[in-house]
N, C-alpha and C positions, 0 to 999 in steps of 0.2 A: 504494499499500499504506499509506503514512504517513497519508493522509487516512482511509482505511477503518479503520485500527487505531490512530488517534492516541491514544486513552486508554491503550493499552498501550505503544506506542513512545515517546511524549513523555517519560515518566519515565526511560526507558533512554537516550534521547538526552541528557537533561539530567543524567545521573548524574555525569559528570565535573565539573559546575559547582563544588560545594562543595570537592572535593579540589584543583582547579585554583586557586580563589580563595585557599585556605589555603596552597598552595605558592607563590603570588605573594606573600602576606603574609610568609612565612617565608624564601623564597629568591629572590624576584623572578622565578620561572619563570612566563613569560606564556603559553606555548602547549604543546600536546600533539599530537604527530603520531600519527595512527592508520594502521597498516599492516595489510593482510590478505594472507596468503600471500607476504609479503616485498615487496609493492607498496604504496606510499603511496596512500591513498584520500582523505585529507583531514586537517584538523586543527581543534582547538579553540583558541580565543584568548580570553584574559581581557580583557574590556573595561575600560578605565580612564577615570576622570574627566579632564576637560581643565582647564587652568588657565582661570580666569574671574574677572570682577569681579562683586561683588554689593553691594547697598546694606547698609551697616553701621549707619548713623545715619539713620533716616527723616527726622527733623526737619531735619537739616543738608542733606540732599539735597532735601527739599521747598523749603527756603529758596532753594537754588541754582536749582531749577526755576523758582520764582516770579520771581527776579531776571531770568532769561532770558525770562520771559513764556511759559513752556512749561507752563501749567496749563490744564486744561480748565474749563469752566463749573462743574463739580461740585466744583471746588477740590481736585482731585487732579492730580498731575503727569501729563503726557501719556505714554502708553505709548510712543509713537513717539520722544519725546525720551529717555525712559529707555533704550530699545533703542539709539538712536544714540550716546548718551553711553558706555554700556557697550561698544559696539562699537569706539569710538575712544579708550577709556581705555588709558593706559599708565602704567607704574610706573617711577620712577627707582630703579634697583637700589642705588645708594648711599644715598639718603635714605629710600626707601620711599614718597615722595610720589606720589600718583596724579594725573595731569593728562590734559587732553584733547589728543590728538596733533594735532588740526587747529589749535588756538589756542595751546597751551602753558599754558592756564589751569589752575590747581589745581582739583580737583573735590572738594568736601567731602562727607563722608558715605559714601564707598566704601572697600571693603577688597579686598585681593587674596587669592584663595583658590587656592593651588597645586593642580594636577591631579596625576595619576599614581596615584591610589587606585583599587582595584578598585570597580567599580559594583555588584558582586554578580551580574553576568550574564556569560555566556560566548557566544561566536559559533561556530557550526560552519560550516566552508568546505570544499567539495569541492576536491580537487586539480584544478587546471585546466592545459591545455596549449593555447596559442592561443586562450584564452578559452572553451575547451570543457570541461565538467566530466568529465574522464577518470576521476576517482575513482569516479563512479557506475558506469561500465562495468567498472572493476576489481573493485568489490564484487559486482556481478552475475556476472562471470566466476568469482570465487572461490566464490560460491554454487553456480554450475553445476558446478564442479569438485568440490564437496563439502567445500571448505575450511572452511566455516562449520558443518558438521554438528554438531560437539561443542557449539559455542555455542548453536545453535538447539535442541538437545536440552535444554539447560538452561532454554530459554524457549519451550516449545511453544505458548504463546499467540500467538507471532509467526508460526507456520506457517500456511499457508493451510488453510482447512477442506477436507476431502475433498468433491469434487463428486460428486453422484449420477450413476451410469452409467445406461445404457438399461434394465438389468435391475432397477435399484433403484426405478424409477417405478411 
């Protein structure tokens, strides 16, 4: 059904995004549990950025890469070197100095960017039990019981189109 009516369903599925991101910014609320007929079917979770290192001073980092012989012929630092240095970078919490965890050497030109800020996206996850998405079955059961009738009346575009019967052809 989602694939068939994606243009209609996607905005409704994404509707909680902005209020959830706002709630996270204001109150650090990071998720919203969805229940139907008193049974949990899944939840939305605010995706957050992760702590990371990035290049703050290109010239200083280029000089460092050159000292290490980690330049490609085109005179740019090797991407593999940059990736490895960023992966092994550590920060001294007392001094703020950034160093290579493998060698202890200070790394010029990097800065630490703390994570924990919302990315602007949210993720929907079905409730699971023993790795099975039982939320889907709970939602379908609620639909069959008629628990969703009021909501579906407000969004008739989500209802399946009437199929022609034998007399209609």
